[in-house]
N, C-alpha and C positions, 0 to 999 in steps of 0.2 A: 887805300887800308886805314889811313890811321884820324880817317873823318869816321867810316868805318866802326873801328873802336872806341874812338869816344862815344858815340850812340848807343854800344853796346855798354859801354861802363855809366853812363847815364838811365838805360834802360835796370840794370841789372842794382845801380844806387837806388833805386826809386823801387826796387820789387825784385831783390833778390832771390825771391822763388821762381821767376821767370826762366831761368837756365833749366828747371826740368820739364819748360812746357814744349811741347811738340810747335807752337807757333814761333818761341824764342830760334831755339836752334835750325828751323828747316829754312826760315826768312831769313839770319846773318851768315847760316854756313851755304845758300844759292846766293847771296851777295857779295861773299869773300870769293865765291869760285867765279861770279862775273867780272869782279874787279883783275883776279889775277889773271884770269884771260885776258882781260883788255890788254894788262901791262904787258903780255908776251905777244899781241895782237902785231903781224907784222903791218909798218906801210904803208899804206895805198901810193902806186908810182902814181904822178900826174900824167895824162897823155897829150905829148905833140902833138897840134892838127891830126885830128884821129875823125875818122867820120864819126857824124852822131851814131849812125845804126850800131855802130863797134862800141861805141865809150856807152849807148844803152845797156849792149848786152853784156858788158866787161861791170859797172856797176850794178848790173841785176845778180849780175851771177856773185858778184862781192857782196850782197844785200843776202842771197839765199846762202850764200854759205856763212854768213855771222851768224845765220836765224839759227840754223842747224848745230853750231860750234856752242850759242849759246844752249838752244833746250840739253843740250847731251849733256852739255856742264852744269847745269843746273838741276837737272836732273838725278846724275849721278850722285853730285853733293847731299839733297835732299833723299837720295832713296835709302840709305843706311834710316834715317830717321821713320820713313814712311813706311819700312818694310816694319819696326821695333813694335812704334806706335797703334800701326793699322793695319799692320798685316797683310797690305796691298801693295802691286806693284803694277802699274800701268806699261801695257805690253805696245800700246800705238800711243803711249802720250807725244813721241818724237812727230806722227802724222796729225796730230791734234795741236797740238804749237804750230805748226808751217800750215796749217792750214788757217788759224786765228792770224798767226803775225801779221799778214796784210791787211789782214781788216785792222787792226790795234793802231797799225802805222800808218797806214793812208785814210781810213776811214772816222775811228771811231778818236783817237787822240787827235788830229788839225778840227774834226765837229766839237768837241768839247773843247778844244782852245777859244776857237772862235764865238762858241757858245756862249762862255764865259765872259769874254770881252764886250760880249754886244749885248748884254743880258742886262745890266745898268740902262742899255737904251731901248730896251724893250724888243732887241730885234732879237733876241736870241733863241727863241721859240724854234723855228726853223733848222738851225743848227745840232741843236741840244734834240730834236725830234730823231737828227739822223746817226746822234754816237747812240739814243736808242735805238736803231735799228741796227747799229753794228755791235753791239749789247746781245740781243739778240739770235743776229745772226752767228755767231760766239759761241754762244750758248747752241746753235742746231748742231754746227760744231762739233762740240765736246758732246753732246750728246750721243748722236753718229757713228763717232770712234768707239763710244762707250760701251752701244749696245754690238759693235761687232762680235763676232765667235773671241774665245777667250782673250779679251778684252784686259782683264784684270787678274791678277793669280794671285791668290791666296797666299801666304809666307806664313811660318809658325815662328814665332819670338827667340829670341837667341837669349842667354841668361844674362840677368838688367845689369853685370858688368861687363858685357861686350859691348855696347852701345860708348859710354865713355871713350874706349879704346877706338873705334870709329871715328868718333868725334878728333881727338887726338890726330888724326892719321890726315880725315878731312884738311885741318888747321894746316897741319906740317906741308903737305900738299899744296897749300896756296900761299903760304906766307915764306918759303922757302925759297930762296933765288938758286935756278941751274936745276941739272938736270940730275942733283940727289934732292931733289922733290920729291921725284917719282918713289924713294925707299917709303914713302908714309903710305904709301896704295897699298901695300898686304894690311897695315891699321887702315884705313878706310873701308877697305870691304868686308873688316870684322864680321859685322851681320849676317852678309850673305855666306860666310864659308866655315861659320862658325860650327861645329857640330851642334844639330839639338836633342834633349833628353829625350827619353821615350815617349812616346803619344800614352796618354792615360786611356786606362780601359770602363771609363766612366766615372762622371761629374754629376753630382747631384747638390741644388741651388740650397743657399741660405735659406733654411728654415722646411724645404724638405720638401715646397712644392711644384718643384719640376726638376729632371733630370735630364741624361742625354750618355749613349754611350758610343764608342767608338766602332768604329765600322769602318774596312778600308780607305776610303777617304771621306767618310760623311762621319757628322755628328749627327744619330739618331735622335731627336727630339720625343720622350716619354710624353708630354701635354703642348702640341702645335700652340702658338699664340699666347703661352703663361710667360712673363717676365722674359719675355724673348729678347730685351735686352740684353739682360747677364747670358744669355744661351750664345747669342751673338758673338757680344763680346769673350767667353771662352773661347765657344767653337775660331773663331777666326785667330787670337793668338796659339792655340794648339796646331793652325795651318788645315784648319777640317770647314768642309761647307756641310750646312744644314739641310736638315733630310726630315720629312713629319715622318712619324712613327704610322707603318702601315695598319690599315681596319685591321685587317687578317692577323689570327697569331696573338690577339690578345684581349683580356675581358676587361670592359672597364666600366666603371660604375658613376656616380656623384660625389667619392669619395676616393677611389683609389683606383689603379690601375695594375695590370699582371701578367706577365708572359703564359699562354697556353703550352707552350713548350720550352727548354732549355734553349734551340736555335734564334727561338723570338728576340729572345733579351736577356741578359743576365739582374734584373733589378725588377720589384715590383715598387711602386706606390702609393701611398697612403698620406693624405693630402686631408683630410677630413680634421675640425678642430679638436673632436671628441677621438678619444685614445678605443683602437678597436677593439673589441672581442674578444673573446679567447677563439672562440670557431673564427673569429675570420683574421684573428693574429695566426693560428695555422694554417690555413687556406696560402694563406703571405707567404708563407717559412716555405710554404710546399712548394712553391709556386716557380722562386729563383733564388737566386745564392747570395744574395743581397736583399736589403729591404728597410727600405727606407720608412720612415713612420715622422709625419709630422710633429702629432701630440708626445706626452712622455709614457714610454714605457715600464708602467709596472712590475711586472712577469710576465714571463716569456713560456709560452708551451713547451711540451716535448719536440716536435718538430721545426723547433729553430736550436737546435745542436746542431755546431758546423756552419750555421749559417751568420752572416755578418749582418747587424742590426743598429744603426744607426736610428735616433727617435730626437725629440724636442729639446733635452737636454744637451746632444751632442752639439743640436745645430746653435742653441743660446750659447755654449760656449766658443764654437770650434767658427759658427760658418756655412759658408759651401765647405765642400769638398773632392779632389780630384782623388781616386783609387786605379789601384793598379794591381792587378791580378799576380799573386805572386807566386805562383803554383798552382794544383788545380781547385786548392780550397782553402787559400790561406790571400789578402789583401794587404796589400802596401797604403797606405792614406793621407795624406797629405793638406790640411784644413785653411782655411784662409786667415784662420788668426795667426796659426805656427810661425807664417810668410810673415803678414804684417803688424802681426805681434800687439800687443792689448794697451790701447787707443783711448781718451775718454771719447773723440770724434769716432770711436767705430763699433760704438754701437750695436748689435746687432738690430733694426726696424721690423716694423711687424712688416711679413711677407704679401697682407692681404690689401695693402696700401698704393701696392705698384698692380697685381697679381688683375688679368683681366683673361677672358676664354672660358673654357670646360676643359 
């Protein structure tokens, strides 16, 4: 633990901002948990004149128990950070680790050690090739478990202040001695059990070039393939899976897309650089209760009364927006700028830079 503390101190002294990065948090949390596991692991008793089959079985059982314990402990320690940062938890991580651990312990690591030792003599090639086969086998095992039904579960992010609570809980469990360490377990599980805020009914990306609305457990994407990273990031943070907008029930052209019925969707989207004319704006406001226009709108027709219209001025000032339905015809909005603050490095870019698709 002292060596781990020194390593963390050196990293933070060189890069203080690393403390908020997933790599630092997950690496040091997993290592601390494994060190704590080693400290409490019981000493193996030496066999006296036992037949070799019994000794081999006992040692294999000990290795298997240690592998399972290490996988479970490391997974529990990194779980809060994976859920909060990446909104995903692997359901078969233990199975994957049990499949790859023998390959790493008995094939990969010995082959790498022999290859590194013999490479100066020009004899390391065969051993490094064996190590490469081991890597391929580990990747194949990981890919197989990732393709199993229900292998990954999407988890909505907890409020930002919950992750530090979980971090303190993990540290308390790892550093405290004796049974009192388990007092930190409820704190370590804070990300898992903390109540989530209601899921937004609608999200519109910065620049108004794409949108998604919440339907059951899915985020229905208006323009599939456009600014896909932003859509995927938002949907995962809210615990939703993405689904493409169905072709039926929507009228779309090169500049806009609007629902034909209220049941099809709550928003229509105008992503053309030029503002829609009066007739086009009238059609947009008649089609949905929320109208998103990428360009600045100077005047609204009478059909827009009672509609929520967001335009280029709003997107320039606020970025992306989440909307919650507050009654039948009212909406509550939270803009990115409201949460992030006005920073010199957070100016809104041109959405066309990352646009793709139609």
